[in-house]
N, C-alpha and C positions, 0 to 999 in steps of 0.2 A: 495424589496428584496425579490424572489424566497423565500417560503418556503421547503429547503432542507431538507432531511434526515439526521440526524446528528447524526453519528457513531463515535467508536475511534477505534486504531489500539489497540487491548491488547499487543500487542510487547514491545509498551512505559511501560507497568505496568508487564511486564515480573515478575519482584519479588517476587511485592505483590501477583500475579496469582497464582507462583508456592506457595506460603505460605500461602493463605488463600483463592480462588477462589469464592467461595461464596460472602465472605464478600467484594470482591474488585468489583464484578460486583454489587454488592447493590450499594456500593459508586458511582459505574460509570451513574447507573441510578437516585441516588439522584442528582449529578451534572448535569442531565439533557440531558445525552445521551439516544438515545431508539433505536440504533443500535452500533452494535460490529465485529467488522472484526478480526479473530484469527488467532494466529501464537504458534501453541505447544496448546497441552490439559493434559501436565502432570499428563500423567498417567493413565487421566479418560477415564470414556467409552463415547461412545457419548451418551447414554442412559443419566448419569449422568450429563454431561452438559447441555444436554438441558431441564433438569429437573430445572438444575438453575437458565437456561435462563427464562423458561416459572415463574418461581417462582419470579421474579423480572420483568415480564414484557419486554424485552429485544426481540431484530432479531439479529440473527447470518446471516448478509446479504451477508458477504464475508470470506474467508478465505486466508491467502498467505501459498502454500505448494509447497516444493521444487518437482519439475518437474519426479524425479525418483524414486518418492514413488509409482506413477500412475503406470509406469513401473514396478517395482516389485510386487508390490500386484494387479492395476487392478481394478474391480471390488470392491473388498473392501476396499479398501481405498474412492471410490466415495460413498459406501453405509455410511460410516461412515458421509459426507458431509449433504447427503439426510438426516438422522437421525436428524443435526443439522437443516435443511433446509434452505441453506443456495442459494444463484442464482446466486453467481458468485467465482467462483477461481482463485487465481492470480499468476504467477509465481515471485517469488519476488526477485531473482537473478540467473543470468546466465553467466556463463563462458562467460566473454567477446572473448577469444581468440577464441572461437568454434563457435561465430558469423564470424568470419573472416577466418579461416581455411577450418571451415564443416559445410561452411552455408547450402545448399542443406540438410545434413544431420538433421542438425538442423531442416529446417522448416518442413522436415518430422515427428521429434518427434513430435515438437508442433502440428501439425496436428492429429497426431494420439492423442497423449491427447485429444486436443481437441472433437476430433469424441466421446470418452469415456466420456468426461463430458455432452458433448449434447445429446446426446444420455438417459443422465439421468436429462436432463434438466438445466441443471450448464451451463454458458457460463466461457470460460476463458479468461480471462485478463490476459496483460504482467505488471508488475511495474520497470519503470526504475531507475538506478541510474545516475550517471553524463556521462557514460565511454559509453553509448548509443549514445552520442554525439559526438564520434571521428566520421571516416569519411571511407567509404568504395566509392572508384570511385568516390570521390565528392560529397555521401549523407552521411548524418546521418542513423547510423547502426537503428537508432528507424523508421525514416522514411522508411530504405528500406523493414523494416521487416513488418512496415503495408501496404507498398505496394504491397509487394509478398505475402502477408496473407492477406486473405480480412476478414472484419467487423464480416461475421458467424463463422469465425475461432478465429479471435482473437481479443480481443477488448486492446483499451491503459487505462490501470489504470496513468493516469500520477500520478507523485511525485512532485510538484509544488516546492519544495526545489532542488531539482536533478537537474530540468529543468534549476532552474534561477542558480543554483551554477555555471554550467556547462555554462554559459553566454549567455541564450538564454532567451526571455521576457516569462514568464508563461503564458501571459495573450493573445498574441501573438496565444503562442502553442497550448493553448486550444481552441482556436478558429478556428486553421489551421484542428481540428481534431472533430469540430462542428458534432454532429448528433451519434457519434463513441463510445463518451465517457460516461458513464454512472456513473461510481465511482469513483471519485480525493479526492488525499489525500492532505490535508492542512498540510504544515509542511513550521514553521518559523527558522531562522539562521538570524546568524552573522557571517562575514570575513572580515578579510582586503583586500584579492584580492579572484575574484571569476573565476574556473576553475584552482584552485591550486592545483588537484587530490585528490584521495581515501580518504576520511575523517569519512567511518563509518565502522563499523564492518560488515560484512556479517556472515550469519547464514548459518549452513550446512544443510544436507539432515534433521535431525534430530532434529532443532531449535535449534542447538548450539553455540554460538556466536565463529567464527575463529577471528584468529587476523588481527587488524586494517591495511590496506593498508598503505602505507610508504606516508608522505606528507609535506609540505613546512610549517613550524609554522605561518600559515596567520591568526591566531587568530578566526577560524573557532568553531562556539558554537551552537549546538541545543539549541532554546530557542521557550516558549509558544507565540502558536501563538497571534499574536499580539505586541509580544516583541521585533521583529525583523528590518530585512531590508526589507519584503514583504508588497508588495502595496494590502492589503487585500481586499478593495473596489472595485479595479480593477479586481482582480483574479475573486472573487465572481461576478460581472457585467459579466464577458468571459465565466463563467460557467454557469449562468442564460440562457447567448447568444446559447448555446453550448446545451441544453436540458440536462444539468447533474442533474441525480436526489438524487445522494448521498455523500455526505462530508463526510472524514476520518481524524480525527487529526491524526496525531501522533509524537512523539517526541521519537526518537530511544533512546537517552539518557538525561538526566538533572543535569547536574555537578551542580548546584544551588540550588536547592529543591527535597524536594519528589515528587517524578513522580505524582502520587495521585494527590497533591499540582498544579502540574505542569496541568494537565488533565484537575482542574476544571480552573485553569485563563485560558485555553484555550476557555474551553466551556462557561465562562462570557465574555469572550472580544468577541465572537461570538453572544453571546445574545446581543451586544452592536448595533450592525450592524445590527438585525433582522433576526438573522437565528436562 
């Protein structure tokens, strides 16, 4: 198995991060994560965050940042990321209705933000949910996005949970974009029915949770990597074939245990696979 660079999306640990970022990042490093992906900074300056990362030998490889911040703050928002030293910035969520009703304007918005970031040596990514597997003119929204905008403008950050939950084989979909994906989200789940509609809490431009979407009660639950229905050996083999460098564990919610314990379980499982 390829020696992927293993990180964690810190949204998974948002309550602990807000309470004590230093202690949380120390615990993350001790679990065996060498990389982190931010989704909020809890009032700390970039210099304060970078000091904690350096203290524990962690690298902030990427961040999730709503696109509106760059429209509002421009270079100031990018300078924060540059201080952290990130290589990638992912759009964590985008209004699906905008893809349908304002496609051209949305593509122009993505191109503008991509240029701002790329001028500062940061690559733009798009992190999907399941709704991007709705179709426009017979084509998945996500496929149309990547057909419209080149790799130099935007890269996929596929979320393996939402790909699968949408009813698409994640291993096959990873291979479809072989060579274009550099950062992959590892997320496990259980459910009684795939494609049951939104089951996640979206975040607004300030990183705060919004209301969950309506859904049928299909037993959906996010669980530590290795505890759900995902075929991880197959997914990781596809990731290796696709040339992916970073794999990022994410568990948006942990209903059965402390999120730190869940994060540790995910890391321990990946170690059993040689990752």
